[in-house]
C-alpha positions as CSV (number, residue, x, y, z in Angstrom):
1,M,0.0,0.0,0.0
2,A,1.3,3.4,-0.9
3,D,2.0,5.9,2.0
4,L,-0.6,8.4,0.8
5,K,-0.8,10.2,4.1
6,A,2.8,11.3,3.7
7,Q,2.0,13.2,0.5
8,A,0.4,16.6,0.3
9,P,-3.3,16.3,-0.8
10,T,-4.4,18.0,-4.0
11,E,-7.9,18.6,-2.5
12,T,-9.5,18.2,0.9
13,L,-13.2,17.2,1.2
14,D,-14.8,17.8,4.6
15,V,-17.9,15.6,5.0
16,L,-18.0,15.8,8.8
17,G,-21.6,15.6,10.1
18,R,-22.9,14.1,6.8
19,V,-24.5,10.7,6.9
20,C,-24.6,7.9,4.4
21,P,-24.8,8.2,1.4
22,Y,-23.7,11.8,1.2
23,P,-20.0,11.2,2.0
24,L,-19.8,8.7,-0.9
25,V,-21.8,10.9,-3.3
26,L,-19.6,14.0,-2.5
27,T,-16.4,11.9,-2.8
28,K,-17.4,10.6,-6.2
29,K,-18.2,14.2,-7.4
30,Q,-14.9,15.5,-6.1
31,L,-12.9,12.7,-7.7
32,E,-14.7,13.4,-11.1
33,K,-13.5,17.0,-10.9
34,M,-9.9,16.1,-10.2
35,G,-7.2,15.3,-12.7
36,S,-5.4,12.0,-12.9
37,G,-2.8,11.5,-10.2
38,G,-4.5,13.9,-7.8
39,L,-4.7,13.0,-4.1
40,L,-8.0,13.6,-2.3
41,K,-8.1,13.8,1.5
42,I,-11.5,13.2,3.0
43,L,-12.5,14.0,6.6
44,C,-15.4,11.8,7.6
45,D,-17.2,10.8,10.8
46,A,-19.8,8.4,9.4
47,P,-18.5,4.9,10.2
48,A,-20.4,3.2,7.4
49,S,-19.0,5.5,4.8
50,A,-15.4,5.6,6.2
51,E,-15.1,1.9,6.8
52,D,-17.3,0.5,4.0
53,S,-18.8,2.5,1.1
54,I,-15.9,4.9,0.3
55,P,-13.1,2.2,0.5
56,R,-15.2,-0.2,-1.6
57,Y,-15.8,2.4,-4.2
58,A,-12.1,3.3,-4.4
59,E,-11.1,-0.3,-4.7
60,K,-13.6,-0.9,-7.5
61,Q,-12.2,2.1,-9.4
62,G,-8.6,0.8,-8.9
63,Y,-7.6,3.9,-6.9
64,P,-5.1,3.5,-4.1
65,I,-6.7,4.3,-0.7
66,E,-5.5,4.7,2.9
67,V,-8.0,5.0,5.7
68,I,-6.8,6.3,9.1
69,K,-9.1,6.4,12.2
70,L,-8.2,9.3,14.5
71,E,-9.6,7.9,17.8
72,D,-8.9,11.1,19.7
73,K,-10.7,13.3,17.2
74,G,-13.6,10.9,16.5
75,Y,-13.3,10.8,12.7
76,W,-11.4,9.2,9.9
77,E,-8.9,10.7,7.3
78,I,-9.3,8.9,4.0
79,Y,-6.7,9.4,1.3
80,I,-7.6,8.4,-2.3
81,Q,-5.3,8.8,-5.3
82,K,-7.1,9.2,-8.6
83,K,-5.5,7.2,-11.4
């Protein structure tokens, strides 16, 4: 797995407070706008989106993904690199 967190993100998407399916819908829209090779950082506090729907979508698209749960902050940082 690539160390995506160590890289500077091209875009940051804040979906804190949004519930499923909005984090996934907004993630798809943001990735469509980005150019190939761009790195998207997503801030998400919806467990179903952070642990299931967004990673599953990225894997289906063949995009490298890294999901980091920040226990102290109560949300996840998700890094997706668009290919």
